[in-house]
Backbone bond lengths (Angstrom), bond angles and torsions (degrees), N, CA, C in turn:
res aa  C-N    CA-C-N  psi(-1)  N-CA   C-N-CA  omega(-1)  CA-C   N-CA-C  phi
1 M - - - 1.519 - - 1.462 112.54 -
2 I 1.440 116.91 -33.79 1.375 120.60 179.78 1.469 114.71 -66.61
3 R 1.441 112.33 -41.79 1.579 116.23 178.62 1.631 108.19 -63.31
4 R 1.403 113.57 -39.00 1.355 117.20 -178.36 1.584 113.64 -61.81
5 M 1.330 110.84 -42.44 1.415 114.36 -179.14 1.544 113.49 -70.46
6 K 1.381 111.25 -32.61 1.508 116.10 177.33 1.621 109.46 -62.31
7 Y 1.323 108.58 -46.89 1.477 111.58 175.38 1.494 117.66 -58.11
8 F 1.369 114.06 -41.49 1.443 120.99 171.75 1.522 113.25 -61.52
9 F 1.229 115.46 -39.05 1.427 116.87 178.89 1.538 115.91 -65.78
10 W 1.420 114.90 -42.82 1.540 119.44 -179.92 1.490 107.20 -66.76
11 I 1.334 117.69 -37.76 1.480 117.69 -177.01 1.561 108.05 -67.24
12 V 1.340 121.48 -39.08 1.407 120.38 174.86 1.544 113.95 -60.38
13 L 1.330 116.17 -45.67 1.432 121.72 178.92 1.546 111.66 -59.37
14 T 1.300 112.32 -44.37 1.533 118.37 179.66 1.520 110.47 -63.03
15 G 1.353 110.89 -43.14 1.523 112.31 177.22 1.544 115.81 -61.82
16 L 1.327 112.16 -39.27 1.491 118.21 178.67 1.574 110.73 -63.90
17 M 1.377 117.30 -37.84 1.349 122.35 -170.02 1.537 104.98 -75.49
18 L 1.288 119.49 -39.41 1.446 121.49 179.29 1.545 116.17 -80.27
19 G 1.412 113.15 -15.01 1.402 113.68 175.10 1.533 114.30 91.20
20 C 1.379 117.09 -3.64 1.463 116.22 179.78 1.495 102.82 -159.19
21 V 1.298 118.17 166.29 1.390 124.82 -178.44 1.625 106.96 -129.58
22 P 1.351 119.48 122.18 1.423 124.43 179.50 1.520 112.48 -57.75
23 I 1.266 116.73 156.20 1.592 112.60 -175.20 1.497 109.37 -66.21
24 K 1.360 122.52 -42.22 1.451 124.47 178.54 1.603 110.05 -51.32
25 K 1.306 109.98 -53.92 1.465 115.55 -178.80 1.534 116.03 -61.88
26 Y 1.384 114.53 -36.88 1.351 118.35 173.06 1.543 116.61 -60.26
27 K 1.397 109.36 -42.91 1.514 113.42 175.57 1.511 112.49 -60.04
28 D 1.368 111.72 -42.57 1.439 115.20 179.51 1.596 112.24 -61.96
29 L 1.370 117.78 -40.75 1.337 122.37 172.61 1.580 115.42 -57.08
30 E 1.383 113.23 -39.60 1.445 119.77 179.01 1.503 108.19 -65.94
31 A 1.405 117.81 -41.68 1.477 117.48 -177.18 1.549 112.61 -71.68
32 N 1.381 116.30 -32.30 1.436 116.09 175.45 1.452 114.25 -69.01
33 Y 1.449 113.28 -34.97 1.424 114.58 178.16 1.521 109.95 -70.01
34 Q 1.278 124.38 -34.16 1.386 122.25 -179.84 1.575 110.97 -67.09
35 K 1.317 112.83 -32.76 1.523 115.08 177.79 1.572 108.45 -67.52
36 C 1.268 115.46 -37.99 1.518 118.38 175.29 1.438 113.08 -58.56
37 V 1.309 117.29 -40.91 1.429 124.55 -178.05 1.581 106.43 -69.30
38 E 1.282 117.48 -47.01 1.512 116.15 176.69 1.452 112.75 -61.78
39 E 1.423 119.80 -37.88 1.471 117.91 -176.17 1.524 105.01 -72.97
40 Q 1.364 121.93 -34.71 1.396 119.17 174.00 1.409 118.79 -56.81
41 A 1.393 117.73 -37.72 1.380 123.57 177.21 1.562 109.60 -67.49
42 S 1.311 116.80 -37.96 1.398 119.97 174.79 1.489 114.96 -58.15
43 Y 1.370 112.68 -51.40 1.431 115.98 -177.48 1.538 111.67 -66.56
44 K 1.304 117.50 -34.43 1.473 120.27 172.38 1.431 113.45 -54.09
45 S 1.385 110.39 -46.37 1.492 114.58 -174.69 1.554 110.61 -70.74
46 K 1.342 117.68 -30.99 1.506 120.13 172.06 1.430 112.82 -65.33
47 A 1.331 117.84 -35.65 1.453 121.05 -177.89 1.453 110.94 -71.43
48 I 1.452 118.16 -34.29 1.418 121.82 168.38 1.502 115.23 -63.47
49 D 1.257 115.73 -40.29 1.484 120.26 -176.64 1.576 109.55 -65.84
50 Y 1.370 114.70 -40.51 1.428 116.80 174.76 1.511 114.27 -63.99
51 E 1.270 117.17 -44.37 1.423 118.21 175.94 1.526 116.62 -57.62
52 N 1.415 113.69 -42.10 1.454 119.41 176.45 1.534 110.85 -65.44
53 K 1.354 117.73 -40.26 1.438 119.07 176.74 1.451 117.47 -61.87
54 L 1.377 114.79 -33.41 1.480 124.55 176.76 1.449 108.18 -67.01
55 K 1.428 119.40 -42.11 1.484 120.22 178.16 1.498 111.62 -67.18
56 E 1.387 113.08 -37.17 1.536 116.77 177.23 1.487 111.89 -64.22
57 L 1.364 116.58 -33.91 1.440 119.02 179.36 1.535 109.04 -67.74
58 N 1.265 121.54 -44.53 1.408 123.98 -176.53 1.528 107.75 -66.14
59 V 1.339 119.49 -32.07 1.519 123.34 -179.84 1.558 105.76 -70.24
60 Q 1.429 116.44 -38.45 1.510 122.28 178.67 1.455 106.72 -59.83
61 V 1.358 117.78 -49.43 1.467 119.13 -175.28 1.500 113.91 -62.31
62 D 1.436 114.75 -36.59 1.467 116.71 178.69 1.638 111.13 -68.04
63 V 1.366 111.56 -39.28 1.446 117.06 -179.50 1.613 111.72 -64.84
64 L 1.368 111.58 -39.85 1.462 113.06 176.73 1.462 113.30 -68.53
65 R 1.393 121.23 -28.18 1.424 124.92 -176.01 1.563 103.60 -72.22
66 N 1.397 116.73 -41.07 1.493 119.76 -177.10 1.579 108.94 -63.66
67 D 1.389 110.40 -41.95 1.461 114.57 -177.76 1.471 109.28 -65.36
68 L 1.399 120.48 -37.24 1.391 122.16 178.21 1.604 112.64 -62.24
69 D 1.339 115.57 -38.42 1.493 120.21 175.58 1.470 108.97 -59.55
70 V 1.424 119.24 -50.81 1.446 118.95 -176.10 1.590 111.19 -67.37
71 L 1.315 115.24 -34.00 1.491 119.47 172.86 1.430 115.50 -58.21
72 A 1.442 115.83 -42.91 1.436 122.45 -174.42 1.519 106.83 -70.75
73 A 1.377 120.20 -35.81 1.426 124.54 -177.01 1.584 106.77 -65.09
74 D 1.361 113.23 -46.46 1.445 117.54 -176.44 1.483 115.45 -64.34
75 T 1.469 111.92 -33.99 1.370 117.94 -179.17 1.568 110.24 -75.04
76 S 1.308 118.53 -30.46 1.371 122.13 172.27 1.499 114.35 -63.18
77 R 1.332 112.90 -43.37 1.477 122.07 179.00 1.543 109.73 -63.88
78 L 1.280 115.88 -46.45 1.481 119.33 -179.71 1.509 109.75 -61.67
79 G 1.362 116.35 -37.36 1.522 117.98 -174.51 1.524 103.12 -72.14
80 Y 1.241 122.69 -38.15 1.497 119.13 178.27 1.598 110.66 -66.82
81 E 1.307 117.75 -38.89 1.386 117.30 176.07 1.637 112.58 -65.48
82 L 1.241 113.41 -38.50 1.428 118.94 177.80 1.590 112.74 -59.98
83 R 1.306 109.61 -44.33 1.529 119.68 176.54 1.576 109.40 -59.19
84 Q 1.337 115.23 -47.29 1.465 116.17 179.81 1.510 112.15 -68.50
85 E 1.212 116.21 -37.08 1.555 117.19 178.31 1.547 109.80 -64.31
86 G 1.403 111.44 -36.83 1.495 115.04 -178.25 1.580 111.06 -66.79
87 I 1.371 111.38 -33.64 1.474 115.85 177.92 1.519 109.89 -67.72
88 A 1.348 117.64 -46.69 1.469 124.98 178.99 1.549 108.15 -59.66
89 L 1.315 113.88 -40.69 1.550 112.93 -175.40 1.540 106.07 -69.98
90 E 1.311 117.86 -39.18 1.580 115.43 -177.69 1.524 108.54 -67.19
91 K 1.285 119.23 -29.24 1.465 119.61 178.00 1.589 111.95 -68.36
92 A 1.398 110.52 -44.16 1.456 117.39 176.18 1.503 109.09 -60.80
93 R 1.309 120.76 -42.52 1.474 121.82 179.57 1.527 108.97 -58.09
94 Q 1.335 113.38 -49.36 1.475 116.60 -179.56 1.576 113.49 -56.89
95 L 1.295 115.72 -43.82 1.447 120.77 174.61 1.476 112.09 -59.41
96 N 1.324 118.42 -44.21 1.452 122.64 -179.83 1.551 109.24 -60.73
97 R 1.356 116.69 -40.41 1.444 119.15 179.18 1.496 112.00 -60.72
98 V 1.439 115.00 -44.53 1.384 117.55 178.79 1.531 114.06 -64.11
99 L 1.318 112.89 -37.71 1.489 114.50 -179.67 1.519 111.18 -71.14
100 E 1.373 117.36 -32.88 1.454 116.98 -179.74 1.506 104.63 -71.23
101 K 1.199 123.59 -33.13 1.539 126.16 -177.95 1.548 104.90 -65.92
102 K 1.351 119.50 -47.61 1.431 118.31 179.66 1.446 112.28 -64.70
103 Y 1.211 113.48 -40.57 1.636 121.45 176.11 1.515 110.68 -50.52
104 A 1.363 114.58 -54.16 1.489 119.84 177.99 1.428 111.28 -59.07
105 D 1.385 119.45 -36.42 1.399 120.56 -174.22 1.477 110.56 -73.40
106 L 1.377 118.37 -38.67 1.443 123.08 178.60 1.611 110.45 -66.98
107 V 1.379 114.54 -41.74 1.371 111.58 -178.64 1.404 115.71 -66.15
108 S 1.395 113.79 -32.80 1.533 114.93 176.09 1.515 111.11 -70.09
109 N 1.370 119.22 -24.73 1.466 123.74 -179.10 1.503 112.19 -90.81
110 G 1.295 115.75 -11.74 1.553 117.78 178.31 1.455 107.11 69.81
111 S 1.328 124.91 35.32 1.405 124.46 179.74 1.500 113.29 -73.89
112 A 1.366 114.34 150.84 1.437 120.18 177.72 1.534 113.84 -72.72
113 E 1.319 116.94 -9.38 1.456 122.26 -178.54 1.565 112.11 -83.78
114 N 1.331 117.25 11.15 1.516 120.06 -177.15 1.484 111.42 -60.57
115 A 1.337 117.17 -45.95 1.399 122.55 -174.76 1.558 111.98 -63.29
116 S 1.320 118.64 -45.98 1.420 124.18 177.57 1.543 111.81 -61.81
117 L 1.286 112.26 -39.59 1.577 119.85 179.95 1.507 109.45 -66.35
118 I 1.404 114.10 -45.95 1.401 118.24 -178.81 1.590 115.00 -59.91
119 R 1.428 112.75 -34.96 1.446 117.59 175.36 1.567 110.94 -69.58
120 D 1.347 112.43 -40.36 1.547 112.30 176.96 1.512 113.16 -63.25
121 L 1.326 111.44 -36.71 1.508 116.74 -176.03 1.510 106.89 -70.24
122 E 1.344 123.51 -36.47 1.439 123.44 -177.83 1.506 107.50 -73.84
123 E 1.270 118.11 -37.23 1.513 115.02 175.37 1.485 113.66 -62.29
124 T 1.321 109.69 -43.20 1.494 111.56 178.89 1.481 112.36 -67.00
125 R 1.300 120.41 -31.84 1.507 121.73 173.00 1.398 112.07 -60.99
126 I 1.319 116.28 -49.49 1.551 119.12 176.52 1.384 113.12 -56.67
127 E 1.348 117.22 -50.23 1.430 114.52 -175.19 1.642 111.37 -66.62
128 L 1.320 113.51 -30.92 1.385 115.35 177.26 1.608 108.69 -67.23
129 Q 1.217 119.61 -39.17 1.499 121.84 177.09 1.455 112.67 -60.44
130 Q 1.407 113.84 -42.26 1.459 117.70 179.00 1.522 113.25 -63.77
131 K 1.393 115.20 -40.47 1.398 118.96 176.13 1.599 113.35 -60.76
132 E 1.361 110.18 -43.85 1.472 117.09 177.24 1.516 112.37 -55.49
133 D 1.468 115.35 -45.44 1.409 121.48 -176.78 1.513 107.29 -63.98
134 R 1.316 119.12 -47.52 1.353 122.41 -177.71 1.591 114.47 -61.04
135 L 1.336 110.81 -37.23 1.488 119.11 -178.78 1.566 107.86 -69.83
136 N 1.357 116.51 -37.90 1.451 121.64 179.42 1.537 107.14 -64.16
137 K 1.371 116.21 -47.03 1.480 120.14 -178.70 1.508 110.92 -59.14
138 L 1.357 115.34 -43.59 1.455 117.50 177.03 1.495 115.92 -62.65
139 E 1.307 112.18 -36.51 1.475 119.95 -177.97 1.562 107.42 -66.77
140 K 1.277 121.30 -43.90 1.413 126.38 172.61 1.546 115.32 -57.44
141 E 1.285 110.64 -47.91 1.561 116.96 -178.61 1.532 107.34 -66.19
142 L 1.379 120.20 -40.47 1.410 122.58 -175.37 1.551 106.57 -68.13
143 N 1.285 114.78 -40.53 1.594 117.56 -177.60 1.604 108.68 -64.80
144 A 1.415 115.76 -37.89 1.361 116.98 -176.47 1.595 111.00 -71.96
145 R 1.299 111.61 -32.90 1.435 116.90 -178.59 1.584 108.33 -75.12
146 E 1.391 116.64 -38.63 1.403 115.70 175.63 1.567 114.24 -63.94
147 R 1.387 114.26 -36.97 1.506 118.69 172.94 1.496 110.45 -54.86
148 A 1.449 113.88 -53.22 1.422 118.83 -177.45 1.548 113.71 -60.33
149 L 1.365 114.95 -38.76 1.467 119.56 178.74 1.469 108.93 -63.17
150 S 1.405 120.23 -43.27 1.449 122.21 -179.94 1.500 110.47 -63.12
151 Q 1.343 117.67 -43.25 1.416 119.96 175.41 1.564 115.10 -58.68
152 K 1.312 113.62 -46.97 1.520 117.59 176.52 1.480 110.91 -61.16
153 E 1.475 120.63 -44.99 1.408 117.66 176.33 1.492 113.84 -61.51
154 E 1.379 115.34 -39.35 1.533 114.34 177.98 1.502 111.91 -67.00
155 R 1.268 121.91 -34.64 1.464 120.30 -179.55 1.517 111.81 -71.62
156 I 1.381 116.50 -39.34 1.478 118.80 178.81 1.541 112.75 -64.92
157 N 1.379 108.75 -40.63 1.541 113.11 175.59 1.459 116.00 -61.15
158 E 1.428 110.27 -41.58 1.528 114.77 178.13 1.546 109.00 -64.72
159 L 1.343 121.75 -44.85 1.444 120.92 -178.10 1.555 109.02 -66.18
160 E 1.301 119.58 -41.36 1.465 122.89 179.62 1.561 109.05 -63.75
161 S 1.253 115.43 -42.79 1.494 122.22 179.69 1.456 108.00 -62.26
162 M 1.262 121.56 -46.95 1.529 123.52 -179.53 1.486 110.32 -62.18
163 L 1.410 115.67 -44.60 1.457 114.56 179.49 1.501 113.36 -70.32
164 K 1.276 120.93 -33.73 1.440 121.30 168.47 1.407 117.40 -60.47
165 N 1.370 121.36 -40.03 1.364 126.08 172.51 1.451 115.06 -61.81
166 K 1.304 115.48 -39.94 1.494 123.86 177.46 1.464 110.07 -61.37
167 D 1.435 117.80 -47.38 1.460 123.75 175.90 1.480 113.25 -59.44
168 E 1.432 116.51 -45.40 1.335 119.22 -178.68 1.591 113.22 -68.11
169 A 1.325 114.97 -36.35 1.395 117.64 176.11 1.605 115.66 -64.70
170 A 1.449 109.43 -35.43 1.511 112.51 176.68 1.604 108.87 -73.82
171 R 1.231 120.40 -32.12 1.471 119.76 175.17 1.507 110.39 -63.63
172 L 1.227 120.92 -46.86 1.404 127.15 -177.66 1.592 110.43 -63.67
173 L 1.413 114.02 -41.81 1.459 117.99 -179.04 1.444 107.34 -68.55
174 K 1.389 120.84 -35.52 1.501 121.57 -177.85 1.549 104.57 -65.01
175 Q 1.302 118.31 -39.14 1.492 118.23 179.96 1.456 115.62 -61.84
176 K 1.439 111.21 -38.86 1.442 115.92 178.57 1.496 113.10 -66.01
177 I 1.341 114.87 -46.73 1.441 121.20 179.03 1.510 112.97 -56.21
178 A 1.402 114.51 -46.69 1.449 120.41 -176.92 1.575 109.00 -65.04
179 S 1.296 115.33 -36.93 1.459 120.81 176.05 1.473 114.81 -58.57
180 A 1.499 111.32 -49.79 1.452 120.56 -177.70 1.526 112.40 -65.13
181 L 1.261 110.67 -28.49 1.582 113.90 -175.39 1.596 111.48 -107.32
182 R 1.343 115.99 19.78 1.387 123.99 -178.83 1.586 112.10 -56.76
183 G 1.320 111.41 -40.01 1.413 119.59 -179.11 1.492 117.06 -67.17
184 F 1.313 117.80 -11.96 1.578 125.93 -176.34 1.549 110.40 -110.48
185 T 1.265 117.57 4.16 1.479 116.34 -174.59 1.465 115.00 -63.48
186 D 1.443 116.51 -29.96 1.399 115.46 176.61 1.585 114.66 -88.34
187 Q 1.252 112.65 12.80 1.464 118.96 179.77 1.495 115.09 -118.23
188 G 1.370 110.29 26.10 1.502 113.89 172.17 1.508 114.55 93.02
189 I 1.284 122.94 25.25 1.440 126.39 -178.21 1.472 106.69 -114.87
190 T 1.335 120.62 128.61 1.486 129.82 171.58 1.486 111.31 -125.15
191 V 1.366 114.69 146.78 1.450 121.61 176.68 1.545 107.29 -125.68
192 E 1.338 116.68 122.39 1.489 116.00 -179.70 1.568 105.42 -138.80
193 E 1.353 114.16 156.91 1.322 127.22 173.78 1.641 112.32 -114.84
194 R 1.355 111.47 118.48 1.474 115.44 177.98 1.543 113.10 -142.93
195 D 1.343 112.55 126.96 1.401 117.42 179.26 1.513 115.31 64.08
196 G 1.260 114.74 30.29 1.408 117.70 -179.51 1.549 118.96 86.46
197 R 1.335 109.49 -2.53 1.540 119.31 -179.33 1.526 106.84 -111.04
198 I 1.442 114.01 157.02 1.417 123.05 175.61 1.473 107.93 -108.80
199 Y 1.354 119.69 122.79 1.470 121.32 175.05 1.525 110.69 -105.89
200 V 1.262 121.18 121.60 1.498 129.32 174.47 1.575 104.34 -107.17
201 S 1.363 114.31 112.15 1.528 118.71 -176.96 1.516 105.24 -109.89
202 M 1.286 116.78 129.52 1.485 121.93 -177.98 1.539 102.01 -123.62
203 E 1.406 118.09 123.73 1.456 119.32 173.40 1.509 113.57 -69.93
204 A 1.307 112.77 148.29 1.489 115.81 -174.90 1.472 113.32 -62.69
205 K 1.306 117.57 -23.63 1.528 118.63 -177.74 1.544 112.98 -70.82
206 L 1.339 116.69 -16.69 1.451 121.72 172.06 1.555 110.90 -80.65
207 L 1.243 119.13 -29.40 1.415 123.50 -170.23 1.507 115.62 -104.79
208 F 1.290 121.72 -47.76 1.385 129.85 -168.27 1.495 117.37 -122.04
209 P 1.337 120.01 131.78 1.380 118.48 161.41 1.602 115.06 -58.89
210 S 1.332 119.78 160.21 1.388 120.81 -174.61 1.561 113.86 -57.38
211 G 1.350 116.16 123.76 1.443 120.10 177.27 1.619 114.26 78.02
212 S 1.268 115.60 1.74 1.469 121.29 -169.97 1.474 110.67 -98.74
213 T 1.318 121.42 149.65 1.518 123.15 172.17 1.549 111.87 -106.90
214 V 1.350 116.90 12.21 1.406 121.80 -179.75 1.502 113.44 -98.69
215 V 1.240 115.29 117.45 1.650 113.99 -176.18 1.441 112.45 -70.38
216 N 1.326 122.49 134.75 1.350 123.56 176.28 1.523 114.27 -74.37
217 A 1.365 115.77 175.56 1.453 118.84 -177.55 1.523 114.49 -63.48
218 E 1.272 117.87 -43.00 1.468 119.63 177.96 1.514 113.34 -62.42
219 G 1.347 114.39 -46.54 1.448 119.76 174.60 1.510 113.20 -54.08
220 Q 1.327 115.28 -47.83 1.428 118.95 179.33 1.480 115.41 -59.18
221 R 1.270 116.64 -29.74 1.479 119.74 -179.54 1.510 108.27 -73.23
222 A 1.355 115.49 -37.30 1.435 115.19 -176.94 1.654 106.67 -74.90
223 I 1.291 122.27 -34.71 1.497 125.08 179.69 1.509 103.01 -62.91
224 V 1.348 121.18 -50.30 1.452 127.26 -175.40 1.577 111.15 -55.80
225 D 1.314 110.73 -42.03 1.472 117.48 -179.34 1.568 109.45 -66.31
226 L 1.297 113.06 -41.23 1.512 115.78 179.91 1.522 107.97 -67.98
227 A 1.356 120.05 -47.52 1.493 121.66 179.03 1.536 112.00 -52.35
228 A 1.403 114.23 -40.43 1.483 116.02 -179.77 1.519 113.31 -54.76
229 V 1.370 111.73 -38.04 1.499 113.70 177.55 1.463 115.66 -69.09
230 L 1.339 114.69 -44.93 1.376 124.16 -170.13 1.537 111.85 -75.30
231 Q 1.256 120.26 -22.42 1.529 122.90 -174.26 1.571 106.48 -69.41
232 D 1.270 121.52 -15.86 1.456 121.16 -178.44 1.539 108.66 -97.75
233 Q 1.271 122.18 5.23 1.451 125.64 -178.66 1.496 106.89 -98.94
234 N 1.344 121.68 117.34 1.441 123.52 -170.89 1.499 104.00 -107.17
235 D 1.242 129.06 1.66 1.483 124.68 -174.55 1.571 107.30 -134.01
236 I 1.265 116.03 43.48 1.481 126.08 174.66 1.512 114.95 -128.22
237 N 1.318 113.56 155.49 1.610 120.51 169.01 1.430 106.38 -120.04
238 I 1.344 120.53 142.74 1.455 124.75 -172.85 1.509 108.45 -128.79
239 L 1.290 116.25 120.40 1.420 128.73 177.46 1.567 111.88 -106.75
240 V 1.294 120.31 117.74 1.431 124.83 -176.33 1.553 105.02 -103.38
241 E 1.435 121.66 113.92 1.371 122.45 -175.33 1.520 111.05 -112.34
242 G 1.262 115.61 131.70 1.509 119.15 172.00 1.475 112.66 -95.19
243 H 1.311 117.26 135.03 1.483 127.96 -179.25 1.522 110.99 -126.05
244 T 1.378 116.35 141.15 1.411 119.62 176.16 1.426 112.34 -121.99
245 D 1.342 125.48 178.30 1.431 127.82 163.03 1.541 110.73 -85.82
246 T 1.275 110.68 -171.04 1.563 114.95 178.50 1.485 116.95 -90.03
247 D 1.282 120.48 -0.83 1.418 125.31 -179.60 1.473 109.55 -69.15
248 P 1.395 119.04 121.19 1.465 118.18 176.35 1.532 117.55 -67.42
249 L 1.277 116.85 149.75 1.512 116.25 -179.36 1.492 107.51 -86.15
250 R 1.380 113.40 146.97 1.459 117.56 -179.90 1.591 106.29 -117.85
251 S 1.213 116.32 78.76 1.416 123.92 -176.49 1.539 112.06 -140.83
252 G 1.290 114.63 134.63 1.552 114.77 175.27 1.415 119.16 -90.31
253 S 1.487 112.57 1.12 1.421 118.46 175.90 1.576 106.59 -120.61
254 H 1.355 113.61 -175.34 1.367 118.17 -179.21 1.613 112.02 -80.55
255 P 1.291 115.18 143.14 1.443 131.62 -4.79 1.496 110.98 -72.62
256 K 1.312 116.61 138.73 1.434 121.76 -174.66 1.535 109.20 -99.93
257 D 1.341 124.13 -13.34 1.353 118.62 175.29 1.521 112.29 -156.00
258 N 1.294 127.24 179.84 1.453 123.34 -169.10 1.531 111.66 -74.81
259 W 1.359 115.02 -20.39 1.464 117.22 174.74 1.610 109.10 -62.92
260 E 1.309 113.56 -51.18 1.483 121.29 -175.97 1.598 105.02 -63.14
261 L 1.292 117.60 -44.72 1.432 121.20 -174.46 1.545 106.57 -62.58
262 S 1.233 120.68 -42.65 1.508 119.85 -174.08 1.519 110.48 -73.52
263 V 1.309 117.36 -27.19 1.438 121.69 -179.28 1.487 107.50 -77.92
264 L 1.377 119.12 -47.89 1.453 121.64 179.29 1.496 115.91 -60.89
265 R 1.369 112.37 -36.82 1.550 117.04 178.22 1.495 111.50 -66.33
266 A 1.315 112.14 -40.27 1.534 114.58 179.79 1.476 108.48 -63.81
267 T 1.348 118.96 -49.07 1.506 123.31 178.30 1.490 114.89 -56.80
268 S 1.450 114.96 -37.21 1.428 114.45 175.55 1.463 114.10 -66.67
269 V 1.263 119.36 -34.55 1.460 123.81 176.98 1.520 111.44 -65.75
270 V 1.351 117.88 -45.47 1.461 122.97 176.80 1.496 109.71 -57.37
271 K 1.337 118.49 -51.26 1.450 119.21 178.25 1.513 117.68 -48.70
272 I 1.457 112.64 -45.75 1.389 115.42 175.79 1.364 116.37 -64.62
273 M 1.309 123.39 -35.44 1.370 129.98 -178.55 1.632 110.44 -65.32
274 L 1.302 109.27 -42.90 1.506 116.81 -177.04 1.534 108.00 -76.56
275 A 1.297 117.71 -37.96 1.412 119.72 -175.91 1.574 112.55 -71.77
276 N 1.300 120.11 -15.60 1.483 123.04 -172.59 1.503 107.89 -124.16
277 S 1.338 119.45 24.48 1.472 119.87 174.05 1.580 111.80 -157.46
278 T 1.175 117.01 -178.79 1.518 122.74 176.01 1.524 113.41 -100.75
279 M 1.329 116.52 15.09 1.441 120.85 180.00 1.612 109.65 -51.32
280 D 1.320 113.47 147.49 1.418 123.53 172.04 1.548 111.62 -79.50
281 A 1.311 114.82 110.58 1.550 115.85 -173.49 1.529 109.24 -66.64
282 R 1.372 120.82 -13.73 1.453 118.23 176.41 1.519 112.99 -73.92
283 H 1.346 116.22 -10.18 1.486 115.68 -179.57 1.502 110.79 -111.94
284 V 1.428 115.29 17.01 1.453 123.04 -177.52 1.486 107.28 -121.32
285 S 1.302 117.70 134.22 1.496 119.46 177.72 1.565 104.45 -141.65
286 A 1.358 113.23 160.24 1.508 122.99 -179.55 1.536 108.69 -123.17
287 A 1.295 119.26 144.14 1.512 120.85 175.82 1.567 106.48 -148.86
288 G 1.217 116.01 153.90 1.463 125.48 173.39 1.577 111.64 -111.81
289 R 1.310 115.96 132.01 1.462 119.23 -177.43 1.510 109.93 -111.36
290 S 1.422 119.05 -7.29 1.405 123.91 179.85 1.447 108.53 59.04
291 E 1.356 121.52 -137.35 1.484 124.84 -167.55 1.533 107.20 -102.79
292 Y 1.301 119.73 12.34 1.580 119.74 -162.07 1.461 110.88 -101.01
293 H 1.303 121.08 7.91 1.470 121.97 173.55 1.540 109.96 -135.66
294 P 1.355 118.08 67.20 1.464 120.42 -177.64 1.538 107.64 -75.91
295 V 1.387 111.45 148.48 1.526 114.92 171.68 1.428 108.47 -97.98
296 D 1.292 124.50 -15.17 1.479 124.61 179.37 1.566 104.37 -148.47
297 P 1.373 122.51 103.13 1.421 124.40 -179.26 1.594 112.05 -57.57
298 D 1.391 113.02 -27.79 1.579 115.14 -173.70 1.477 108.56 -99.16
299 N 1.354 122.09 10.14 1.419 125.43 -176.82 1.532 109.22 -133.74
300 K 1.334 116.10 90.62 1.512 115.00 -176.28 1.532 114.01 -69.29
301 A 1.350 114.82 -28.92 1.429 117.21 177.27 1.445 112.85 -64.19
302 K 1.342 126.21 -32.96 1.508 124.01 178.31 1.491 105.95 -77.50
303 N 1.361 121.84 -29.23 1.396 118.56 178.74 1.514 117.96 -73.08
304 R 1.389 116.85 -20.80 1.407 121.69 171.21 1.518 108.63 -80.67
305 R 1.298 119.21 99.17 1.450 121.22 -171.93 1.494 111.95 -156.25
306 I 1.416 112.66 168.86 1.460 120.23 168.52 1.499 105.76 -115.08
307 E 1.310 117.10 132.32 1.459 120.71 172.83 1.532 108.48 -113.22
308 I 1.305 115.59 132.15 1.413 124.19 -179.59 1.639 101.66 -111.89
309 I 1.233 114.91 117.39 1.434 122.87 -176.18 1.500 112.39 -112.44
310 I 1.324 113.04 114.48 1.580 119.27 -172.60 1.393 107.61 -107.64
311 T 1.364 119.03 111.65 1.487 123.83 179.42 1.556 111.76 -111.33
312 P 1.316 117.87 135.83 1.493 119.90 178.26 1.550 112.22 -66.22
313 D 1.306 113.42 141.07 1.484 117.93 177.89 1.533 110.01 -73.74
314 L 1.366 116.41 113.38 1.401 119.56 -177.03 1.538 114.58 -99.85
315 S 1.310 114.65 15.85 1.446 118.71 -176.88 1.572 111.85 -58.42
316 E 1.312 115.32 -36.62 1.523 118.18 -177.12 1.486 109.81 -68.57
317 L 1.398 117.58 -31.82 1.444 116.65 179.09 1.504 109.78 -72.61
318 F 1.317 113.98 -44.48 1.475 123.32 -176.69 1.545 108.48 -58.18
319 E 1.347 118.19 -46.56 1.427 124.76 174.75 1.602 112.33 -55.24
320 L 1.280 114.38 -44.98 1.403 120.99 -178.58 1.580 111.19 -61.62
321 I 1.255 115.81 -41.38 1.501 120.79 175.80 1.434 111.56 -70.60
322 S 1.348 119.92 -38.42 1.482 123.76 179.32 1.640 110.92 -61.94
323 N 1.292 110.32 -43.94 1.494 121.37 -178.51 1.556 106.06 -63.38
324 D 1.254 114.88 -42.25 1.554 114.00 -177.97 1.495 110.54 -68.07
325 E 1.312 112.18 -36.27 1.524 110.47 -177.99 1.525 113.84 -75.39
């Protein structure tokens, strides 16, 4: 994709320098632009998928927590029943010992009450065996529930720990980014954390001349500083979005409208990031949003911007949930 966009970029420059674009090159530009639009739709779909998966993960944690509460209540009830059965069993055993002693006494005395005592003793033995069987069954059920409870607790703790680590990693990364870009804060750069993502917004005035897709020297320095921080992060996905204002372009060559301008500006930023860092290009994507996502309808300068959206890689969490299911 990068080689294709470089080729696209040099054709655009050549066309601008010569003042016209041959028909074949123009068709090639149109084809490349269409591929950019299709890739943008794919990236947007992936971003929506990740957001839905994150919501699903939070729902899974809530369901597990509710299951844990129910399981804990059942375990407590079974523990109580087990204790009560234990008490009843001990009483039955005491009665059995008393009857056995009486039986021994009567046998030794040759009493006529032997038959009746034997019947009572047999009934007590049967009752005692039934209580022991029930107690053993309760013990097995209780042990099974305690194991399930322990597994649920371990799983919830693992999920919550992973989510906490992701949040902490995002917080620390935001601090590093803000520190690296501190020298540009008065030039239209903001760094925010929302919904577990980091948003780095750069106003177009820092990066591009009016209507241009070529990043100026000061803008390149800011992008390189940002890339130096992000290249050490192995568990993030990066989406670079181009945004424009509502003013239509008045150009007979590329970029011919705000859609093309936003896409080409985003890809220009991606190229600089990749060329000046060791970032994995598989985790970086570019998209154009044109004029349709303004941050301030009354301030066109703020709407002309590049937004770099950094999302934590949640594949490990999704794999954990899938394996459990």
